[in-house]
Structures are given as structure tokens and as C-alpha cells.
DSSP file (Angstrom, degrees, kcal/mol; ACC not computed):
  #  RESIDUE AA STRUCTURE BP1 BP2  ACC     N-H-->O    O-->H-N    N-H-->O    O-->H-N    TCO  KAPPA ALPHA  PHI   PSI    X-CA   Y-CA   Z-CA
    1    1 A G              0   0    0      0, 0.0    80,-1.2     0, 0.0    79,-0.2   0.000 360.0 360.0 360.0-142.4   -2.7   -8.6   34.5
    2    2 A A        +     0   0    0     78,-0.1     2,-0.1    77,-0.1     0, 0.0   0.281 360.0 137.6 -85.5  11.3    0.5   -9.7   32.7
    3    3 A E        -     0   0    0      1,-0.1    77,-2.6    76,-0.1    78,-0.3  -0.373  58.5-115.7 -60.7 131.8    1.3  -12.2   35.4
    4    4 A A  B     -A   79   0A   0     75,-0.3     2,-0.5    76,-0.1    75,-0.3  -0.414  21.3-115.4 -71.7 142.5    2.5  -15.4   33.9
    5    5 A F        -     0   0    0     73,-2.9     2,-0.5    -2,-0.1    73,-0.3  -0.683  35.7-124.3 -74.4 124.0    0.5  -18.6   34.4
    6    6 A E        -     0   0    0     -2,-0.5   102,-0.3    71,-0.1     2,-0.3  -0.601  25.0-158.0 -78.7 118.8    2.8  -20.9   36.4
    7    7 A V        -     0   0    0     -2,-0.5     3,-0.2   100,-0.1   100,-0.2  -0.706  15.7-135.0 -96.7 151.4    3.3  -24.2   34.7
    8    8 A T  S    S+     0   0    0     98,-2.3     2,-0.4    -2,-0.3    -1,-0.1   0.779  92.0  31.4 -78.5 -27.7    4.4  -27.3   36.7
    9    9 A N     >  +     0   0    0     97,-0.2     4,-1.8    96,-0.1    -1,-0.2  -0.853  56.5 179.5-137.6 100.2    7.1  -28.6   34.4
   10   10 A K  T  4 S+     0   0    0     -2,-0.4    -1,-0.1    -3,-0.2    -2,-0.1   0.548  81.8  55.9 -78.8  -6.6    9.1  -26.1   32.3
   11   11 A Q  T  4 S+     0   0    0      1,-0.0    -1,-0.2     0, 0.0    -2,-0.0   0.907 130.4   3.5 -87.8 -51.0   11.2  -28.8   30.7
   12   12 A T  T >4 S-     0   0    0      8,-0.0     3,-1.8     0, 0.0    -2,-0.2   0.549  82.1-134.0-113.7 -12.5    8.6  -31.0   29.2
   13   13 A F  T 3<  -     0   0    0     -4,-1.8    -3,-0.1     1,-0.3     3,-0.1   0.770  68.1 -71.2  57.5  26.1    5.4  -29.2   29.9
   14   14 A N  T 3  S+     0   0    0      1,-0.3     2,-0.3    -5,-0.1    -1,-0.3   0.667  97.0 141.1  64.1  19.7    4.1  -32.6   31.0
   15   15 A F    <   -     0   0    0     -3,-1.8    -1,-0.3     1,-0.1     2,-0.1  -0.681  60.5-106.3 -82.5 144.7    4.0  -33.9   27.4
   16   16 A N     >  -     0   0    0     -2,-0.3     4,-2.6     1,-0.1     5,-0.2  -0.402  31.2-112.1 -69.9 156.0    5.1  -37.5   27.0
   17   17 A S  H  > S+     0   0    0      1,-0.2     4,-2.5     2,-0.2     5,-0.2   0.844 113.1  52.6 -62.5 -36.8    8.5  -37.9   25.5
   18   18 A M  H  > S+     0   0    0      2,-0.2     4,-2.3     1,-0.2    -1,-0.2   0.954 113.2  42.8 -64.7 -48.8    7.3  -39.4   22.2
   19   19 A L  H  > S+     0   0    0      2,-0.2     4,-2.6     1,-0.2    -2,-0.2   0.918 114.2  51.8 -63.5 -43.3    4.8  -36.7   21.5
   20   20 A R  H  X S+     0   0    0     -4,-2.6     4,-2.7     1,-0.2    -1,-0.2   0.930 110.6  47.8 -59.3 -45.9    7.2  -34.0   22.5
   21   21 A D  H  X S+     0   0    0     -4,-2.5     4,-1.5    -5,-0.2    -1,-0.2   0.896 111.5  50.8 -61.9 -40.4    9.9  -35.4   20.2
   22   22 A Q  H  X S+     0   0    0     -4,-2.3     4,-0.7     2,-0.2    -1,-0.2   0.890 111.7  47.9 -65.2 -39.0    7.4  -35.6   17.3
   23   23 A I  H >< S+     0   0    0     -4,-2.6     3,-1.1     1,-0.2     6,-0.2   0.946 109.8  51.4 -65.0 -47.8    6.3  -32.0   17.8
   24   24 A L  H 3< S+     0   0    0     -4,-2.7    -1,-0.2     1,-0.3    -2,-0.2   0.783 114.5  43.8 -63.4 -26.9    9.9  -30.7   18.0
   25   25 A K  H 3< S+     0   0    0     -4,-1.5    -1,-0.3    -5,-0.2    -2,-0.2   0.544  89.7 116.2 -90.5  -9.2   10.7  -32.5   14.7
   26   26 A N    <X  -     0   0    0     -3,-1.1     4,-2.0    -4,-0.7    -3,-0.0  -0.378  63.9-140.7 -70.9 134.9    7.5  -31.4   13.0
   27   27 A T  H  > S+     0   0    0      1,-0.2     4,-1.0     2,-0.2    -1,-0.1   0.899 102.8  49.8 -59.9 -44.2    7.8  -29.1   10.0
   28   28 A Y  H >> S+     0   0    0      1,-0.2     4,-1.6     2,-0.2     3,-0.8   0.924 108.8  52.1 -63.8 -43.9    4.8  -27.0   11.0
   29   29 A F  H 3> S+     0   0    0      1,-0.3     4,-1.5     2,-0.2    -1,-0.2   0.892 103.1  59.3 -59.1 -38.4    6.1  -26.6   14.6
   30   30 A K  H 3< S+     0   0    0     -4,-2.0     4,-0.3     1,-0.2    -1,-0.3   0.807 104.7  49.9 -62.7 -28.4    9.4  -25.4   13.1
   31   31 A T  H X< S+     0   0    0     -4,-1.0     3,-1.0    -3,-0.8    -1,-0.2   0.840 106.0  56.6 -74.9 -32.8    7.5  -22.5   11.4
   32   32 A L  H >< S+     0   0    0     -4,-1.6     3,-2.0     1,-0.2    -2,-0.2   0.794  92.4  69.9 -67.3 -27.3    5.8  -21.7   14.7
   33   33 A V  T 3< S+     0   0    0     -4,-1.5    -1,-0.2     1,-0.3    -2,-0.2   0.782  92.5  59.3 -61.4 -25.8    9.2  -21.2   16.3
   34   34 A N  T <  S+     0   0    0     -3,-1.0     2,-0.6    -4,-0.3    -1,-0.3   0.566  92.9  77.3 -78.5  -8.5    9.5  -18.1   14.1
   35   35 A I    <   +     0   0    0     -3,-2.0    -1,-0.0    -4,-0.2     6,-0.0  -0.905  55.0 173.2-104.6 119.0    6.4  -16.6   15.7
   36   36 A D        +     0   0    0     -2,-0.6     2,-0.3    40,-0.0    -1,-0.1   0.157  47.4  82.1-118.5  21.5    7.1  -15.3   19.2
   37   37 A T  S  > S-     0   0    0      1,-0.1     4,-1.9     0, 0.0     5,-0.2  -0.933  73.1-129.7-124.1 151.8    3.9  -13.5   20.2
   38   38 A F  H  > S+     0   0    0     -2,-0.3     4,-2.4     1,-0.2     5,-0.2   0.918 112.3  52.0 -57.3 -46.1    0.6  -14.9   21.7
   39   39 A E  H  > S+     0   0    0      1,-0.2     4,-2.4     2,-0.2    -1,-0.2   0.875 107.0  53.1 -62.4 -38.4   -1.3  -13.0   19.0
   40   40 A G  H  > S+     0   0    0      2,-0.2     4,-1.9     1,-0.2    -1,-0.2   0.901 109.5  47.4 -64.2 -41.6    0.8  -14.5   16.3
   41   41 A I  H  X S+     0   0    0     -4,-1.9     4,-2.3     2,-0.2    -2,-0.2   0.903 110.2  53.6 -66.6 -39.9    0.1  -18.0   17.5
   42   42 A L  H  X S+     0   0    0     -4,-2.4     4,-2.2     1,-0.2    -2,-0.2   0.920 107.3  51.2 -58.9 -44.2   -3.6  -17.2   17.8
   43   43 A D  H  X S+     0   0    0     -4,-2.4     4,-1.6     1,-0.2    -1,-0.2   0.907 109.5  50.6 -59.5 -42.4   -3.6  -16.1   14.1
   44   44 A E  H  X S+     0   0    0     -4,-1.9     4,-2.9     1,-0.2     5,-0.4   0.907 107.6  53.3 -60.9 -42.4   -1.9  -19.3   13.1
   45   45 A M  H  X S+     0   0    0     -4,-2.3     4,-1.9     1,-0.2    -2,-0.2   0.904 105.5  54.0 -62.4 -41.2   -4.6  -21.3   15.0
   46   46 A Y  H  < S+     0   0    0     -4,-2.2    -1,-0.2     1,-0.2    -2,-0.2   0.904 116.8  38.8 -56.0 -41.3   -7.4  -19.5   13.2
   47   47 A Q  H  < S+     0   0    0     -4,-1.6    -2,-0.2    -5,-0.2    -1,-0.2   0.869 131.2  18.2 -79.5 -37.9   -5.8  -20.5    9.9
   48   48 A Y  H  < S+     0   0    0     -4,-2.9     2,-0.7    -5,-0.1    17,-0.3   0.631  91.4  94.7-119.7 -15.7   -4.6  -24.0   10.5
   49   49 A V     <  +     0   0    0     -4,-1.9    45,-0.2    -5,-0.4    46,-0.1  -0.720  32.6 149.8 -87.6 118.9   -6.2  -25.7   13.5
   50   50 A E        +     0   0    0     -2,-0.7     2,-0.3     1,-0.1    -1,-0.1   0.237  58.7  40.3-131.1  10.5   -9.2  -27.8   12.4
   51   51 A T        -     0   0    0      2,-0.1    15,-0.3     1,-0.0    -1,-0.1  -0.989  58.7-141.7-155.1 156.5   -9.3  -30.6   14.9
   52   52 A A        +     0   0    0     -2,-0.3    12,-0.0    14,-0.1    -1,-0.0   0.273  66.8 120.9 -99.9   8.3   -8.8  -31.2   18.6
   53   53 A E        -     0   0    0      1,-0.1    14,-0.4     2,-0.1    13,-0.2  -0.323  69.4-129.7 -69.9 154.5   -7.1  -34.5   17.9
   54   54 A T  S    S+     0   0    0      9,-0.1    10,-2.7    12,-0.1     2,-0.3   0.890  95.1  38.2 -68.9 -40.5   -3.5  -35.1   19.1
   55   55 A Y  B    S-B   63   0B   0      8,-0.3     3,-0.3     4,-0.1     2,-0.2  -0.848  85.4-124.9-115.1 150.3   -2.4  -36.3   15.7
   56   56 A G  S >  S+     0   0    0      6,-2.6     3,-2.0    -2,-0.3     6,-0.3  -0.609  74.6   3.0 -95.7 152.3   -3.4  -34.9   12.3
   57   57 A G  T 3  S-     0   0    0      1,-0.3    -1,-0.2    -2,-0.2     3,-0.1   0.764 124.5 -56.1  53.1  40.6   -4.9  -36.6    9.3
   58   58 A G  T 3  S+     0   0    0     -3,-0.3    -1,-0.3     1,-0.2     2,-0.1   0.589 102.6 137.0  73.0   8.6   -5.3  -40.1   10.6
   59   59 A S    <   -     0   0    0     -3,-2.0    -1,-0.2     3,-0.2    -4,-0.1  -0.453  47.2-160.8 -84.5 158.6   -1.6  -40.3   11.5
   60   60 A T  S    S+     0   0    0     -2,-0.1    -1,-0.1    -3,-0.1    -3,-0.1   0.238  93.5  39.0-116.1   8.3   -0.1  -41.7   14.6
   61   61 A T  S    S+     0   0    0     -5,-0.2    -2,-0.0     1,-0.1    -6,-0.0   0.525  95.4  79.1-130.9 -14.5    3.2  -39.9   14.2
   62   62 A V  S    S-     0   0    0     -6,-0.3    -6,-2.6   -36,-0.0    -3,-0.2  -0.868  76.2-135.3-103.3 108.6    2.4  -36.4   12.8
   63   63 A P  B     -B   55   0B   0      0, 0.0    -8,-0.3     0, 0.0    -9,-0.1  -0.265  25.2-108.6 -61.8 146.0    1.2  -34.1   15.6
   64   64 A S     >  -     0   0    0    -10,-2.7     4,-2.1   -11,-0.2     5,-0.2  -0.250  24.5-110.4 -69.8 161.4   -1.9  -31.9   14.9
   65   65 A S  H  > S+     0   0    0    -17,-0.3     4,-2.5     1,-0.2     5,-0.2   0.846 118.8  58.2 -59.7 -34.6   -1.6  -28.2   14.4
   66   66 A L  H  > S+     0   0    0    -15,-0.3     4,-2.9   -13,-0.2    -1,-0.2   0.943 108.0  43.5 -61.6 -48.5   -3.4  -27.7   17.7
   67   67 A F  H  > S+     0   0    0    -14,-0.4     4,-2.2     2,-0.2    -2,-0.2   0.841 113.4  51.5 -71.2 -31.8   -0.8  -29.7   19.7
   68   68 A C  H  X S+     0   0    0     -4,-2.1     4,-2.1     2,-0.2    -1,-0.2   0.921 113.3  45.6 -65.1 -43.3    2.0  -27.9   17.9
   69   69 A S  H  X S+     0   0    0     -4,-2.5     4,-2.4     2,-0.2    -2,-0.2   0.908 111.7  52.1 -65.6 -42.6    0.4  -24.6   18.7
   70   70 A L  H  X S+     0   0    0     -4,-2.9     4,-1.8     2,-0.2    -2,-0.2   0.930 110.6  47.3 -58.7 -47.2   -0.2  -25.6   22.3
   71   71 A Y  H  X S+     0   0    0     -4,-2.2     4,-1.9     1,-0.2    -1,-0.2   0.898 110.6  52.7 -63.3 -40.0    3.4  -26.6   22.7
   72   72 A R  H  X S+     0   0    0     -4,-2.1     4,-1.8     1,-0.2     5,-0.2   0.900 105.5  54.4 -63.2 -40.0    4.6  -23.3   21.2
   73   73 A L  H  X S+     0   0    0     -4,-2.4     4,-2.0     1,-0.2    -1,-0.2   0.894 107.2  51.8 -60.6 -38.6    2.4  -21.4   23.6
   74   74 A F  H  < S+     0   0    0     -4,-1.8    -1,-0.2     1,-0.2    -2,-0.2   0.903 107.7  51.8 -62.6 -39.6    4.1  -23.3   26.5
   75   75 A T  H  < S+     0   0    0     -4,-1.9    -1,-0.2     1,-0.2    -2,-0.2   0.815 117.6  36.9 -71.4 -28.2    7.5  -22.3   25.1
   76   76 A I  H  < S-     0   0    0     -4,-1.8    -1,-0.2    -5,-0.1    -2,-0.2   0.690 112.2-125.8 -93.5 -19.0    6.7  -18.6   24.9
   77   77 A G     <  -     0   0    0     -4,-2.0     2,-0.4    -5,-0.2    -3,-0.1   0.263  13.4-124.8  86.1 145.9    4.6  -18.5   28.1
   78   78 A V        -     0   0    0    -73,-0.3   -73,-2.9    -4,-0.1     2,-0.1  -0.986  14.3-137.5-129.1 134.6    1.0  -17.4   28.6
   79   79 A S  B  >  -A    4   0A   0     -2,-0.4     4,-2.4   -75,-0.3   -75,-0.3  -0.389  31.6-106.8 -81.2 166.7   -0.2  -14.8   31.1
   80   80 A Y  H  > S+     0   0    0    -77,-2.6     4,-2.5     1,-0.2     5,-0.2   0.915 122.5  52.6 -59.4 -41.7   -3.4  -15.3   33.1
   81   81 A D  H  > S+     0   0    0    -80,-1.2     4,-2.0   -78,-0.3    -1,-0.2   0.911 110.0  47.8 -61.3 -42.0   -5.1  -12.6   30.9
   82   82 A E  H  > S+     0   0    0      2,-0.2     4,-2.1     1,-0.2    -1,-0.2   0.890 109.8  52.9 -66.4 -38.6   -4.1  -14.5   27.7
   83   83 A L  H  X S+     0   0    0     -4,-2.4     4,-2.7     1,-0.2    -2,-0.2   0.911 108.0  50.8 -62.2 -41.8   -5.2  -17.8   29.2
   84   84 A I  H  X S+     0   0    0     -4,-2.5     4,-2.2     1,-0.2    -1,-0.2   0.898 106.8  55.1 -61.8 -40.1   -8.6  -16.2   29.9
   85   85 A L  H  < S+     0   0    0     -4,-2.0     4,-0.3     1,-0.2    -1,-0.2   0.916 110.4  46.0 -58.3 -43.1   -8.7  -15.0   26.3
   86   86 A L  H >< S+     0   0    0     -4,-2.1     3,-1.3     1,-0.2    13,-0.3   0.955 113.8  47.8 -62.1 -49.8   -8.2  -18.6   25.1
   87   87 A L  H 3< S+     0   0    0     -4,-2.7    -2,-0.2     1,-0.3    -1,-0.2   0.793 117.2  41.2 -65.1 -30.3  -10.8  -20.0   27.5
   88   88 A E  T 3< S+     0   0    0     -4,-2.2    -1,-0.3    -5,-0.2    -2,-0.2   0.281  80.6 137.7-102.1  10.3  -13.5  -17.5   26.6
   89   89 A H    <   -     0   0    0     -3,-1.3     7,-0.1    -4,-0.3    -3,-0.1  -0.355  27.5-178.5 -62.4 130.1  -12.8  -17.5   22.9
   90   90 A K        +     0   0    0     -2,-0.1    -1,-0.1     1,-0.1    -3,-0.0   0.711  68.3  58.3-102.7 -25.0  -16.1  -17.4   21.0
   91   91 A D  S    S+     0   0    0      1,-0.2    -1,-0.1     2,-0.1    -2,-0.1   0.806 111.0  28.7 -82.7 -30.5  -15.1  -17.5   17.3
   92   92 A W    >>  -     0   0    0      1,-0.1     3,-1.5     2,-0.0     4,-1.2  -0.922  62.1-157.6-138.4 108.6  -13.0  -20.7   17.0
   93   93 A P  H 3> S+     0   0    0      0, 0.0     4,-2.5     0, 0.0     5,-0.1   0.764  91.9  62.4 -60.5 -26.1  -13.7  -23.6   19.4
   94   94 A Y  H 3> S+     0   0    0      2,-0.2     4,-1.9     1,-0.2     5,-0.1   0.793  99.4  54.5 -72.2 -26.0  -10.3  -25.1   18.9
   95   95 A I  H <> S+     0   0    0     -3,-1.5     4,-1.6     2,-0.2    -1,-0.2   0.910 109.9  46.9 -70.0 -41.9   -8.7  -22.0   20.5
   96   96 A R  H  X S+     0   0    0     -4,-1.2     4,-1.8     1,-0.2    -2,-0.2   0.918 111.1  52.3 -61.9 -43.8  -11.0  -22.5   23.5
   97   97 A C  H  X S+     0   0    0     -4,-2.5     4,-2.5     1,-0.2    -2,-0.2   0.890 104.6  56.3 -58.4 -40.9  -10.0  -26.1   23.5
   98   98 A C  H  X S+     0   0    0     -4,-1.9     4,-2.4     1,-0.2    -1,-0.2   0.878 103.8  54.4 -60.2 -38.8   -6.3  -25.1   23.5
   99   99 A G  H  X S+     0   0    0     -4,-1.6     4,-1.8   -13,-0.3    -1,-0.2   0.917 109.6  46.1 -61.3 -43.9   -6.9  -23.0   26.6
  100  100 A F  H  X S+     0   0    0     -4,-1.8     4,-2.6     1,-0.2    -2,-0.2   0.884 112.5  50.4 -67.6 -37.5   -8.3  -26.0   28.5
  101  101 A L  H  X S+     0   0    0     -4,-2.5     4,-2.8     2,-0.2     5,-0.3   0.867 105.6  57.3 -66.1 -35.6   -5.4  -28.2   27.2
  102  102 A Y  H  X S+     0   0    0     -4,-2.4     4,-2.3     1,-0.2     5,-0.2   0.921 111.3  42.5 -59.9 -43.5   -3.0  -25.5   28.5
  103  103 A I  H  X S+     0   0    0     -4,-1.8     4,-2.6     3,-0.2    -2,-0.2   0.928 113.1  53.3 -66.9 -44.9   -4.5  -25.9   31.9
  104  104 A R  H  < S+     0   0    0     -4,-2.6    -2,-0.2     1,-0.2    -1,-0.2   0.906 120.6  30.8 -59.1 -45.2   -4.6  -29.7   31.7
  105  105 A F  H  < S+     0   0    0     -4,-2.8    -1,-0.2    -5,-0.1    -2,-0.2   0.826 128.7  38.1 -82.0 -32.6   -0.9  -30.0   30.8
  106  106 A G  H  < S+     0   0    0     -4,-2.3   -98,-2.3    -5,-0.3     2,-0.3   0.732  95.2  81.4 -97.0 -23.8    0.4  -27.0   32.6
  107  107 A C  S  < S-     0   0    0     -4,-2.6     2,-0.2    -5,-0.2  -100,-0.1  -0.659  78.2-116.4 -94.9 138.5   -1.4  -26.7   35.9
  108  108 A A    >>  -     0   0    0     -2,-0.3     3,-2.2  -102,-0.3     4,-0.6  -0.495  28.4-124.4 -64.8 136.0   -0.6  -28.6   39.1
  109  109 A A  G >4 S+     0   0    0      1,-0.3     3,-1.1     2,-0.2     4,-0.3   0.853 109.7  55.7 -52.9 -40.1   -3.6  -30.8   39.9
  110  110 A E  G 34 S+     0   0    0      1,-0.2    -1,-0.3     2,-0.1     3,-0.1   0.635 108.7  48.7 -72.1 -11.2   -3.9  -29.4   43.4
  111  111 A K  G X4 S+     0   0    0     -3,-2.2     3,-1.7     1,-0.1     4,-0.4   0.439  80.0  99.8-104.6  -1.2   -4.2  -25.9   42.0
  112  112 A L  G X< S+     0   0    0     -3,-1.1     3,-0.9    -4,-0.6    -2,-0.1   0.873  85.2  45.1 -53.6 -42.1   -6.8  -26.6   39.3
  113  113 A W  G 3  S+     0   0    0     -4,-0.3    -1,-0.3     1,-0.2    -2,-0.1   0.472  98.3  72.8 -86.8   0.2   -9.7  -25.2   41.4
  114  114 A D  G <         0   0    0     -3,-1.7    -1,-0.2     1,-0.2    -2,-0.2   0.560 360.0 360.0 -84.2  -8.7   -7.8  -22.1   42.5
  115  115 A M    <         0   0    0     -3,-0.9    -1,-0.2    -4,-0.4    -2,-0.1   0.507 360.0 360.0 -67.3 360.0   -8.1  -20.6   39.0
């Protein structure tokens, strides 16, 4: 149901401090902060996520749209049903990838196989 997926670290979401700081300062991420629904973030991902890389456009300092979207999903929280929607997404592989990254960053290792 609407039960929230429990993340292990609600402060940093297990992102390293450098990447987290780069995301929080990122212009694109600042636009995502104005979107406060799961569906809204999904719509953004359809439009702007075109890689599964951590950084965009050959940069080592500008986080990709995927990682900005992933971090935004952590800040608004994702239910189990929404996580399943990400994981089973058929139309856009980067949305599915985002679901797996959400688990990778958010789930305690000992609970991975309980899903």
C-alpha cells in the first residue's frame, strides 16, 4: 500500500558528502525542489534523464539528472508501491535504473532480500 519504504539514513541517504553537496548546489536539482510529488518527479525523468551515469556530460562535478532525481525522491519519500512502479517500469530504462539505485542507496544490506 502507501507504506513508506524505510531508508537507512534519512540525513544523507548514504550519498557521499561531495556528491550530495554537488546535488544540493545543482541548478537542475533546485528546480526539482519545486516538485513535491512522485508523479511529478517521474515526468521530469521522462523529459530529462538520458544516462545512468553519476555525472552528466563528461563532467566530474555536475551531477546527472538521474542522480538529482534520485536524491529528490529520497527527500520526498517513496512508498513500496511507488518503488515497485519504478522497478517494473517498461517505457524508460532510466526510471527502472532509478528504482534499483533507490534500493542500493536506501536499503540496509541485511534487508535487501526481504523485499
